[in-house]
C-alpha positions as CSV (number, residue, x, y, z in Angstrom):
1,M,-13.2,-11.0,11.6
2,A,-10.1,-9.0,12.5
3,R,-9.3,-8.9,16.3
4,T,-8.7,-5.8,18.3
5,A,-4.9,-5.5,19.0
6,S,-3.9,-5.7,22.6
7,L,-1.6,-2.7,22.1
8,S,-3.7,-0.1,20.3
9,G,-2.4,0.9,16.9
10,F,-0.2,-2.1,16.5
11,P,-2.3,-4.8,14.7
12,E,-1.4,-8.5,14.6
13,W,-3.1,-11.1,12.4
14,L,-4.1,-14.6,13.1
15,P,-2.6,-17.2,10.6
16,Q,-5.6,-17.3,8.3
17,E,-5.7,-13.4,8.3
18,R,-2.0,-13.3,7.6
19,L,-2.5,-15.4,4.6
20,V,-4.9,-12.8,3.2
21,E,-2.3,-10.1,3.8
22,L,0.4,-12.2,2.1
23,H,-1.9,-12.6,-0.9
24,V,-2.3,-8.9,-1.1
25,L,1.5,-8.4,-0.8
26,D,2.3,-11.1,-3.4
27,T,-0.2,-9.7,-5.8
28,L,1.2,-6.2,-5.5
29,R,4.8,-7.5,-5.9
30,K,4.0,-9.5,-9.0
31,T,2.2,-6.6,-10.6
32,F,5.0,-4.2,-9.9
33,E,7.7,-6.5,-11.2
34,L,5.7,-7.2,-14.4
35,H,6.0,-3.5,-15.0
36,G,9.8,-3.5,-14.5
37,F,10.0,-2.1,-11.0
38,S,12.9,-3.2,-8.9
39,S,12.6,-4.0,-5.2
40,I,14.6,-2.1,-2.6
41,E,14.5,-1.9,1.2
42,T,15.7,1.0,3.3
43,R,16.7,1.1,6.9
44,A,13.9,1.6,9.5
45,V,15.6,4.7,11.0
46,E,16.6,8.0,9.6
47,T,18.0,11.1,11.3
48,V,15.4,13.6,12.7
49,G,16.8,16.2,10.4
50,Q,16.2,14.0,7.4
51,L,12.7,13.1,8.4
52,L,11.5,16.6,9.2
53,R,13.0,18.6,6.3
54,K,9.8,18.4,4.3
55,G,6.9,19.3,6.6
56,E,5.9,19.9,10.2
57,I,5.0,16.5,11.4
58,D,7.3,16.1,14.4
59,K,4.4,15.1,16.6
60,E,3.9,11.9,14.5
61,V,7.5,10.8,14.5
62,Y,8.8,8.1,16.9
63,G,12.2,9.0,18.3
64,L,14.7,6.3,18.9
65,S,16.7,6.1,22.1
66,R,18.4,3.5,24.3
67,L,17.0,2.5,27.7
68,Q,20.5,2.7,29.1
69,D,23.4,4.7,27.7
70,D,27.0,3.6,27.9
71,E,29.3,5.4,30.3
72,G,30.5,8.6,28.8
73,E,27.5,9.1,26.5
74,A,25.1,12.0,26.9
75,E,22.8,11.6,29.9
76,K,19.7,12.3,27.8
77,S,19.2,12.5,24.1
78,D,18.0,15.9,22.7
79,K,14.8,15.4,20.7
80,A,15.6,18.6,18.7
81,D,19.0,17.2,17.7
82,P,18.9,16.8,13.9
83,N,21.3,13.9,14.1
84,A,19.1,12.0,16.6
85,L,17.5,8.8,15.2
86,A,13.8,8.2,14.6
87,L,11.6,5.6,12.9
88,H,10.6,6.5,9.3
89,F,6.9,7.6,9.0
90,D,6.7,6.9,5.3
91,L,8.8,5.4,2.5
92,T,9.2,8.5,0.3
93,V,11.6,10.5,2.5
94,P,13.9,7.5,3.0
95,F,13.8,6.8,-0.7
96,A,14.8,10.3,-1.5
97,R,17.9,9.9,0.7
98,Y,18.6,6.5,-0.8
99,V,18.6,8.0,-4.3
100,V,21.0,10.8,-3.4
101,E,23.4,8.4,-1.6
102,N,23.3,5.8,-4.4
103,A,22.9,8.0,-7.5
104,G,26.3,6.8,-8.9
105,Y,25.1,3.2,-8.8
106,L,21.6,3.6,-10.2
107,A,20.4,3.7,-13.9
108,F,18.0,6.5,-14.4
109,P,15.0,6.7,-14.8
110,F,15.1,4.4,-11.8
111,R,11.9,2.3,-11.2
112,R,11.6,1.1,-7.7
113,Y,9.0,-0.6,-5.5
114,Q,9.3,-0.9,-1.7
115,I,7.1,-2.8,0.7
116,Q,7.9,-2.1,4.4
117,K,6.6,-1.2,7.8
118,V,6.4,2.4,8.8
119,W,5.5,4.1,12.1
120,R,3.5,7.1,13.0
121,G,2.4,8.4,16.4
122,E,-1.1,9.1,15.4
123,R,-4.3,8.5,17.4
124,P,-5.3,4.9,16.5
125,Q,-8.7,4.5,14.8
126,E,-10.2,2.5,12.0
127,G,-7.8,2.7,9.0
128,R,-5.1,4.4,11.0
129,A,-2.5,2.4,12.9
130,R,0.8,3.4,14.5
131,E,2.7,0.5,12.9
132,F,1.6,-0.4,9.4
133,T,2.8,-1.6,6.0
134,Q,3.0,0.5,2.9
135,A,3.7,-0.5,-0.7
136,D,5.2,2.2,-2.8
137,I,6.2,2.5,-6.4
138,D,8.2,5.5,-7.8
139,V,10.0,6.5,-11.0
140,V,12.9,8.9,-10.5
141,G,14.9,10.7,-13.1
142,D,18.2,12.5,-13.1
143,G,17.7,16.2,-13.9
144,E,14.4,15.6,-15.7
145,L,11.6,13.0,-15.9
146,P,9.1,12.9,-18.8
147,F,5.5,13.5,-17.8
148,R,4.5,10.2,-19.4
149,Y,5.6,8.5,-16.2
150,D,2.8,10.3,-14.3
151,V,0.4,8.5,-16.7
152,E,2.1,5.1,-16.3
153,I,2.2,5.2,-12.5
154,A,-1.6,5.8,-12.4
155,L,-2.2,2.9,-14.8
156,V,0.1,0.5,-12.9
157,I,-1.7,1.2,-9.6
158,A,-5.1,0.8,-11.2
159,E,-4.0,-2.6,-12.5
160,A,-2.6,-3.6,-9.1
161,L,-5.7,-2.6,-7.1
162,S,-7.9,-4.3,-9.7
163,A,-6.1,-7.6,-8.9
164,L,-6.9,-7.4,-5.2
165,P,-9.9,-8.9,-3.3
166,I,-11.3,-5.4,-2.6
167,P,-14.5,-3.5,-3.6
168,D,-14.5,-1.2,-6.6
169,F,-12.2,1.9,-6.3
170,R,-11.6,5.3,-7.8
171,L,-8.3,7.0,-8.3
172,R,-9.2,10.7,-7.7
173,I,-6.6,12.7,-9.7
174,N,-5.8,16.4,-9.8
175,N,-2.8,18.5,-10.7
176,R,-1.1,21.1,-8.4
177,K,-0.1,23.2,-11.4
178,L,-3.7,23.5,-12.4
179,A,-4.8,24.4,-8.9
180,E,-1.9,26.8,-8.2
181,G,-2.3,28.5,-11.6
182,F,-6.0,29.0,-11.0
183,Y,-5.5,30.5,-7.6
184,R,-2.8,32.8,-9.0
185,G,-5.1,33.7,-11.8
186,I,-7.8,34.9,-9.4
187,G,-5.3,36.9,-7.3
188,L,-4.6,34.5,-4.4
189,T,-0.8,34.5,-4.1
190,D,-0.4,32.2,-1.2
191,T,-1.2,29.2,-3.3
192,A,0.3,26.7,-0.8
193,G,-2.0,28.1,1.9
194,V,-5.1,27.8,-0.4
195,L,-4.1,24.2,-1.1
196,R,-3.9,23.4,2.6
197,S,-7.3,24.9,3.1
198,I,-8.9,23.1,0.1
199,D,-7.3,19.9,1.4
200,K,-9.7,20.1,4.4
201,L,-12.8,20.4,2.3
202,E,-14.1,16.9,3.0
203,K,-13.4,17.1,6.7
204,I,-14.9,20.6,7.5
205,G,-17.1,21.4,4.5
206,A,-17.3,24.2,1.9
207,A,-18.6,26.9,4.3
208,R,-15.8,26.5,6.8
209,V,-13.1,26.3,4.0
210,A,-14.5,29.6,2.6
211,E,-14.1,31.2,6.1
212,L,-10.5,30.0,6.3
213,L,-9.7,31.4,2.9
214,K,-11.1,34.8,3.8
215,S,-9.9,35.0,7.4
216,E,-6.4,33.5,7.0
217,L,-5.5,34.2,3.4
218,G,-7.4,37.5,2.8
219,A,-9.6,36.1,0.0
220,T,-12.7,38.0,-1.1
221,D,-16.1,36.4,-1.3
222,E,-15.6,36.2,-5.1
223,Q,-12.2,34.6,-4.8
224,A,-13.3,32.1,-2.2
225,G,-16.3,31.2,-4.3
226,L,-14.2,30.6,-7.4
227,A,-11.7,28.4,-5.5
228,L,-14.6,26.3,-4.2
229,Q,-16.2,26.2,-7.7
230,L,-12.9,24.7,-9.0
231,A,-12.8,22.2,-6.2
232,S,-16.4,21.0,-7.1
233,I,-15.4,19.8,-10.6
234,R,-15.4,16.0,-11.0
235,T,-15.5,14.1,-14.3
236,E,-14.8,10.6,-15.5
237,D,-13.5,12.0,-18.8
238,T,-11.7,15.0,-20.1
239,S,-14.7,17.3,-20.0
240,F,-13.3,18.9,-16.9
241,V,-11.1,21.0,-19.2
242,Q,-14.1,22.9,-20.6
243,Q,-15.6,23.3,-17.1
244,V,-12.4,24.9,-15.8
245,R,-12.1,27.2,-18.8
246,A,-15.8,28.2,-18.4
247,L,-14.8,29.8,-15.1
248,G,-13.0,32.5,-17.1
249,V,-9.6,32.3,-15.4
250,T,-6.4,32.5,-17.4
251,D,-2.9,31.6,-16.4
252,E,0.1,29.9,-18.0
253,L,0.6,27.5,-15.1
254,L,-3.1,26.7,-15.2
255,E,-2.9,25.7,-18.8
256,E,0.1,23.5,-18.2
257,G,-1.7,21.7,-15.4
258,L,-4.8,21.3,-17.5
259,N,-2.8,19.7,-20.3
260,E,-1.1,17.3,-17.9
261,L,-4.2,16.2,-16.2
262,E,-6.0,15.8,-19.5
263,Q,-3.2,13.3,-20.6
264,V,-3.6,11.2,-17.5
265,I,-7.4,11.0,-17.7
266,Q,-7.4,10.4,-21.4
267,A,-5.1,7.4,-21.0
268,A,-7.1,6.1,-18.1
269,V,-10.4,6.3,-20.0
270,Q,-8.8,4.0,-22.6
271,R,-6.8,1.6,-20.4
272,A,-8.5,1.7,-17.0
273,P,-12.1,2.6,-17.8
274,G,-14.2,3.5,-14.8
275,K,-11.3,3.4,-12.3
276,V,-10.0,7.0,-12.6
277,V,-11.8,10.4,-12.1
278,A,-10.6,13.9,-12.5
279,D,-11.3,15.4,-9.0
280,L,-10.2,19.0,-8.7
281,S,-10.8,19.0,-4.9
282,I,-7.7,16.8,-4.4
283,A,-4.9,18.9,-3.0
284,R,-2.5,16.7,-0.9
285,G,-1.3,18.8,2.0
286,L,2.4,18.1,1.7
287,D,4.4,20.9,0.0
288,Y,6.7,18.7,-2.0
289,Y,4.1,17.8,-4.6
290,T,4.5,19.8,-7.8
291,G,2.2,18.3,-10.4
292,T,-0.1,15.3,-10.5
293,V,-1.7,14.4,-7.1
294,V,-3.7,11.3,-6.4
295,E,-6.0,9.9,-3.7
296,T,-7.8,6.6,-3.9
297,V,-11.1,5.6,-2.2
298,L,-13.0,2.3,-2.1
299,V,-16.5,2.8,-3.4
300,G,-19.0,2.4,-0.6
301,H,-16.1,2.7,2.0
302,E,-15.2,6.3,1.5
303,Q,-15.2,6.9,5.3
304,L,-12.1,4.8,5.4
305,G,-10.1,7.5,3.7
306,S,-7.5,7.2,1.0
307,I,-6.1,3.8,0.5
308,C,-3.5,4.9,-2.1
309,S,-2.0,8.4,-2.5
310,G,0.9,10.3,-3.9
311,G,1.9,12.3,-6.9
312,R,4.7,14.2,-8.7
313,Y,7.6,15.8,-6.9
314,D,10.2,17.7,-8.8
315,A,12.6,18.6,-6.0
316,L,12.1,16.1,-3.2
317,A,15.6,14.7,-3.8
318,S,18.6,16.8,-4.7
319,K,22.4,16.8,-4.4
320,G,23.9,20.2,-4.9
321,N,22.7,21.5,-8.3
322,R,21.7,18.0,-9.3
323,K,17.9,17.3,-8.9
324,F,16.1,14.0,-9.0
325,P,12.4,14.6,-10.0
326,G,10.0,11.7,-9.5
327,V,6.5,10.5,-9.4
328,G,5.1,7.8,-7.1
329,L,2.1,6.4,-5.3
330,S,1.8,4.6,-1.9
331,I,-0.7,1.9,-1.0
332,G,-1.8,1.6,2.6
333,V,-1.6,-2.2,2.8
334,T,-2.6,-2.4,6.5
335,R,-5.5,-0.1,6.0
336,L,-6.7,-2.2,3.1
337,V,-6.2,-5.6,4.9
338,S,-8.0,-4.3,8.0
339,R,-11.0,-3.4,5.9
340,I,-10.9,-6.7,4.0
341,L,-10.9,-8.6,7.3
342,S,-13.3,-6.6,9.3
343,Q,-15.9,-6.6,6.5
344,E,-15.1,-10.2,5.5
345,L,-14.6,-9.1,2.0
346,A,-12.2,-12.1,1.4
347,T,-11.1,-15.2,3.2
348,A,-8.3,-17.7,2.9
349,S,-9.4,-21.2,1.9
350,R,-7.6,-22.7,4.9
351,S,-5.6,-21.4,7.9
352,V,-2.3,-23.2,7.0
353,P,-0.3,-23.7,3.8
354,T,-0.2,-27.5,4.5
355,A,-2.1,-29.7,2.1
356,V,-1.2,-33.1,3.5
357,L,-0.6,-34.7,6.9
358,V,1.3,-37.9,6.8
359,A,-0.1,-40.1,9.6
360,L,1.9,-42.6,11.7
361,N,1.1,-46.2,12.2
362,T,3.7,-46.5,15.0
363,D,6.2,-44.2,16.4
364,D,8.9,-46.3,14.6
365,S,7.4,-45.3,11.3
366,W,8.3,-41.6,11.7
367,S,11.4,-41.8,9.6
368,A,9.6,-43.6,6.7
369,A,6.8,-41.0,7.0
370,Q,9.5,-38.3,6.6
371,D,10.6,-40.0,3.4
372,I,7.1,-39.8,2.0
373,A,6.8,-36.2,3.0
374,A,10.1,-35.4,1.3
375,Q,8.8,-36.9,-1.9
376,L,5.6,-34.8,-1.8
377,R,7.4,-31.6,-0.9
378,G,9.9,-32.2,-3.7
379,R,6.9,-31.9,-6.1
380,G,5.7,-28.7,-4.4
381,I,3.1,-30.2,-2.1
382,A,3.2,-28.6,1.4
383,T,3.3,-31.5,3.8
384,E,3.5,-32.2,7.6
385,V,4.2,-35.4,9.5
386,A,2.3,-36.3,12.6
387,A,4.3,-36.1,15.8
388,K,2.7,-39.1,17.5
389,A,1.2,-42.5,16.5
390,E,-2.2,-41.9,18.0
391,K,-5.4,-43.6,16.8
392,F,-6.1,-42.6,13.2
393,G,-9.3,-40.9,14.3
394,K,-7.2,-38.5,16.5
395,Q,-4.7,-37.9,13.8
396,I,-7.6,-37.0,11.4
397,K,-9.1,-34.7,14.0
398,F,-5.7,-33.0,14.4
399,A,-5.5,-32.4,10.6
400,D,-9.1,-31.0,10.7
401,R,-8.2,-28.6,13.5
402,R,-5.2,-27.4,11.6
403,G,-7.2,-27.0,8.4
404,I,-5.3,-29.6,6.5
405,P,-7.5,-31.2,3.8
406,F,-5.7,-34.5,3.2
407,V,-4.3,-37.3,5.4
408,W,-1.8,-39.8,4.1
409,F,-1.8,-43.4,5.3
410,T,0.7,-46.3,4.8
411,D,-0.2,-49.8,5.9
412,E,2.1,-52.5,7.1
413,D,2.4,-53.8,3.6
414,G,3.6,-50.5,2.3
415,K,0.4,-49.6,0.5
416,H,-0.4,-45.9,0.4
417,Q,-3.7,-44.2,0.6
418,V,-4.8,-40.6,0.9
419,K,-8.0,-39.5,2.5
420,D,-9.9,-36.2,1.8
421,I,-11.2,-35.6,5.3
422,R,-13.8,-33.1,4.1
423,T,-15.6,-35.7,1.9
424,G,-14.4,-38.9,3.4
425,E,-13.2,-40.2,0.0
426,Q,-10.0,-42.4,0.3
427,I,-8.0,-43.5,-2.7
428,D,-4.8,-45.4,-3.5
429,A,-1.9,-43.1,-4.1
430,D,1.8,-43.1,-5.0
431,P,3.9,-40.4,-3.3
432,A,5.9,-40.0,-6.6
433,E,2.8,-39.2,-8.6
434,W,-0.2,-38.2,-6.6
435,T,-1.0,-34.5,-6.6
436,P,-4.1,-32.7,-5.1
437,S,-6.2,-30.5,-7.3
438,E,-5.0,-27.0,-8.1
439,E,-7.6,-25.7,-5.7
440,D,-6.2,-27.7,-2.8
441,L,-2.5,-27.5,-3.7
442,Y,-2.2,-23.9,-2.5
443,V,-4.1,-21.6,-0.2
444,R,-6.6,-19.6,-2.2
445,V,-7.9,-16.2,-1.2
446,T,-11.5,-15.8,-2.4
447,T,-13.8,-12.8,-2.3
448,A,-17.1,-13.0,-0.4
């Protein structure tokens, strides 16, 4: 069971919990690399101007300042100064800056994954922390980026999530072109405003969204009704196309979005059956999304919110007339791990990586014990050496408290034996040959 952090919003894991998190991180990393994504890491800080250039989220940003300025420096930093430093609140904005600054050194389309901490000054609650880890993948092009990458990104994420010790999930996918074209087709010109209202649908309900559309955007009852009808469409196949067309709205952008979303869902039905759904209520509030948009929920844990989100952005990164369109998704690792631990969905087989404790006969045998440990480690067996030559019973209890399954003994004649302290079985062993079973060699994370 996950503990409550002593500083709200800043979770810390016990060793056995951390092993679960490492399993999640390693699984994601391996999957991303199997698909050819390169790892990068960006700095933790960006300028305020860089962070706030795409959206009004200044209340969530942690500014950076020194407790004591050097003589001659400004008495107090100006929070509105665009050159002031702040901690990044996601990995997409720093990545956009990274691409622009390093464009001359990158081969496009550039496939990157990034796993780092981010910080947001939100009110802490289940699934929302102030310091948390994200795992992002993106493909960025120079000037253009084929739509096929939108399809590939969704399939990679479906594969990565399927390999984790989590409940079943659904990638809920929409397309901003489809939505904006539809709104335009029914006469609502402030498409960004409509998207922001629709994005609140699950939080405030259809009736309240209809009120917002009418009071804030001037929508008629008919227009609000059609916008909500569109948002109600959900299918696990491409039948959403016919449902949208049945609403009788025509628009060139709408057709383009329908075609793109159809390609994503069609590929998912074939390669990730049951994991992806066309959900036309998904809007994503941030303005930089221009096409495919994705949110992901755990089945039976929908109240946790989206565990993976993102989409297509055609103009997030630019340098003069040169644009770098991209598509990417971000997994909320800390949100996932918190739910895994709190619901005991998975556990580590032991609390330490150590498989063997080499016991001491006497304090003088410590050096010889280190030689044995070195032989075992040289063959990939995680090994510790006891610190004191206590009674063997105490050394065995020490191993048990640590979660170490095997204790190694060497008698005065140099004969070696290894004891499985869980079963009591003790056998002769050679440090140059003995190896525990695959199950005991490494820590395993198993689902409940």
